[in-house]
C-alpha positions as CSV (number, residue, x, y, z in Angstrom):
1,X,0.0,0.0,0.0
2,X,1.3,3.4,-0.9
3,X,1.2,6.5,1.2
4,X,-1.1,9.1,-0.4
5,X,-0.7,11.7,2.3
6,X,2.3,13.2,0.5
7,X,1.1,16.3,-1.3
8,X,2.5,16.5,-4.9
9,X,2.6,20.3,-4.6
10,X,5.4,20.1,-2.0
11,X,7.7,18.1,-4.2
12,X,11.1,19.8,-4.0
13,X,11.6,18.9,-7.7
14,X,8.8,21.3,-8.7
15,X,10.7,24.2,-7.2
16,X,13.9,23.2,-9.1
17,X,11.9,22.8,-12.3
18,X,10.4,26.3,-11.8
19,X,13.9,27.8,-11.2
20,X,15.3,26.1,-14.3
21,X,12.3,27.4,-16.4
22,X,12.9,30.9,-15.0
23,X,16.6,30.7,-15.8
24,X,15.9,29.5,-19.3
25,X,13.4,32.3,-20.0
26,X,15.9,34.8,-18.7
27,X,18.7,33.4,-20.9
28,X,16.4,33.6,-24.0
29,X,15.5,37.2,-23.5
30,X,19.1,38.1,-22.8
31,X,20.2,36.4,-26.0
32,X,17.5,38.3,-27.9
33,X,18.7,41.6,-26.4
34,X,22.3,40.7,-27.3
35,X,21.3,40.2,-30.9
36,X,19.4,43.5,-31.1
37,X,22.4,45.4,-29.6
38,X,24.7,43.6,-32.0
39,X,22.6,44.8,-35.0
40,X,22.0,48.3,-33.7
41,X,25.4,49.2,-32.7
42,X,27.8,46.9,-34.6
43,X,29.5,45.4,-31.5
44,X,30.3,41.7,-31.2
45,X,27.9,39.3,-29.3
46,X,30.4,39.2,-26.4
47,X,30.6,43.0,-26.3
48,X,26.8,43.1,-26.5
49,X,26.5,41.1,-23.3
50,X,29.2,43.2,-21.6
51,X,27.4,46.3,-22.6
52,X,24.1,44.9,-21.2
53,X,25.9,43.9,-18.0
54,X,27.6,47.2,-17.5
55,X,24.4,49.2,-18.3
56,X,22.3,47.1,-15.8
57,X,25.0,47.4,-13.1
58,X,25.4,51.2,-13.5
59,X,21.7,51.8,-13.4
60,X,21.1,49.2,-10.6
61,X,18.6,47.1,-12.5
62,X,18.6,43.4,-13.3
63,X,20.1,42.3,-16.6
64,X,16.9,40.4,-17.4
65,X,14.8,43.6,-16.8
66,X,17.0,45.6,-19.1
67,X,17.1,42.9,-21.7
68,X,13.3,42.8,-21.7
69,X,13.2,46.6,-22.3
70,X,15.6,46.2,-25.3
71,X,13.5,43.5,-26.8
72,X,10.0,45.0,-26.1
73,X,10.6,48.5,-27.3
74,X,12.1,50.1,-30.4
75,X,13.8,52.8,-28.4
76,X,17.2,52.2,-27.0
77,X,16.9,52.3,-23.1
78,X,18.9,55.2,-21.5
79,X,21.0,52.7,-19.6
80,X,22.3,51.3,-22.9
81,X,23.0,54.7,-24.5
82,X,24.8,55.7,-21.3
83,X,26.9,52.5,-21.4
84,X,27.7,53.1,-25.0
85,X,29.1,56.5,-24.2
86,X,31.3,55.0,-21.5
87,X,32.8,51.9,-23.3
88,X,35.5,53.6,-25.3
89,X,36.4,55.8,-28.2
90,X,36.4,53.1,-31.0
91,X,32.8,51.9,-30.2
92,X,31.6,55.5,-29.6
93,X,32.9,56.5,-33.1
94,X,31.2,53.4,-34.6
95,X,27.9,54.2,-32.8
96,X,28.1,57.8,-33.8
97,X,28.7,57.0,-37.5
98,X,25.9,54.4,-37.5
99,X,23.5,56.9,-35.8
100,X,24.5,59.6,-38.3
101,X,23.9,57.2,-41.2
102,X,20.4,56.3,-39.9
103,X,19.4,59.9,-39.6
104,X,20.8,60.8,-43.0
105,X,18.8,58.0,-44.6
106,X,15.6,59.0,-42.9
107,X,16.1,62.6,-44.0
108,X,16.8,61.5,-47.6
109,X,13.5,59.6,-47.5
110,X,11.7,62.6,-46.3
111,X,13.4,64.8,-49.0
112,X,12.1,62.3,-51.6
113,X,8.6,62.5,-50.2
114,X,8.7,66.3,-50.5
115,X,10.0,66.1,-54.1
116,X,7.4,63.5,-55.2
117,X,4.5,65.3,-53.5
118,X,5.3,68.9,-54.3
119,X,1.7,69.8,-55.2
120,X,0.2,68.1,-52.1
121,X,0.3,69.7,-48.7
122,X,2.3,66.8,-47.2
123,X,2.8,67.1,-43.4
124,X,3.5,63.5,-42.3
125,X,7.1,62.4,-42.5
126,X,9.3,59.7,-40.9
127,X,11.1,60.4,-37.7
128,X,14.8,61.2,-38.6
129,X,16.2,59.7,-35.4
130,X,19.3,57.5,-34.9
131,X,17.3,54.3,-34.4
132,X,17.3,52.4,-37.7
133,X,14.2,50.5,-36.5
134,X,12.1,53.6,-35.7
135,X,8.7,53.5,-37.4
136,X,7.3,56.7,-35.8
137,X,6.2,59.7,-37.9
138,X,6.5,63.4,-37.3
139,X,4.1,66.2,-38.3
140,X,5.8,69.1,-40.0
141,X,5.2,71.1,-43.2
142,X,7.4,70.3,-46.2
143,X,8.7,73.9,-46.2
144,X,9.8,73.7,-42.6
145,X,11.5,70.4,-43.1
146,X,13.3,71.7,-46.2
147,X,14.5,74.8,-44.2
148,X,15.8,72.6,-41.4
149,X,17.6,70.3,-43.9
150,X,19.2,73.3,-45.5
151,X,21.5,73.3,-42.5
152,X,24.1,70.5,-42.7
153,X,23.6,67.8,-40.1
154,X,20.2,69.1,-38.9
155,X,17.4,66.6,-38.5
156,X,13.9,66.5,-37.0
157,X,13.1,63.8,-34.5
158,X,10.2,62.9,-32.3
159,X,10.6,64.2,-28.8
160,X,12.4,61.6,-26.7
161,X,14.2,60.2,-29.7
162,X,17.3,62.4,-29.4
163,X,20.6,60.8,-28.3
164,X,22.8,63.1,-26.4
165,X,25.9,61.0,-27.1
166,X,25.8,61.8,-30.8
167,X,23.8,65.0,-31.3
168,X,22.9,68.3,-29.7
169,X,19.4,69.8,-29.4
170,X,19.0,72.9,-31.5
171,X,15.3,73.6,-30.8
172,X,12.3,71.7,-29.4
173,X,8.6,71.8,-29.2
174,X,6.3,69.5,-27.2
175,X,6.4,66.8,-29.9
176,X,9.4,67.5,-32.1
177,X,13.1,68.1,-31.6
178,X,15.6,69.6,-34.1
179,X,19.0,68.0,-33.6
180,X,22.5,68.6,-35.0
181,X,24.8,65.6,-35.5
182,X,28.3,65.7,-34.0
183,X,29.4,63.4,-36.8
184,X,28.0,63.6,-40.3
185,X,28.3,60.6,-42.6
186,X,30.1,61.1,-45.9
187,X,28.4,61.3,-49.2
188,X,24.8,62.2,-50.0
189,X,22.9,64.9,-48.1
190,X,25.3,67.0,-46.0
């Protein structure tokens, strides 16, 4: 006869299984975040993890929580941009160049929209921020955007999309920010 008084819910193996499942879920989200950081900033996978670790430590948050923010939002968390600015000149230059290129490409797309819709009163354009995955739009007249673009290295981004490490704020409204790049990519729009 077997003893049925032992409650299956108190089995110590259940707690171990739950801990392993939690660890696996944490590892998956951290690996996803490493891949996103690798793509966005051109650092190796090992450097991506180190960047995540340093950013979490300096902002006193858990690596998993920071990794979840990286994975769940298109905006780069402030902890990551702060860590990027601290990790060294070579990476900073690479990040600055990649950010400048992203903004330049968004601005060129907006310039093309202006040119192809000259007769229309077009007011919705793509955000010209440094995040190559940004899908947000900005509301501004074509004439205003052309005037801003007439100054080399000037772009219009949605408020909150500016990155202090690679650009300075020239002007701002509640919804838009005009930024000037510290580093301007070569070729094309200047």
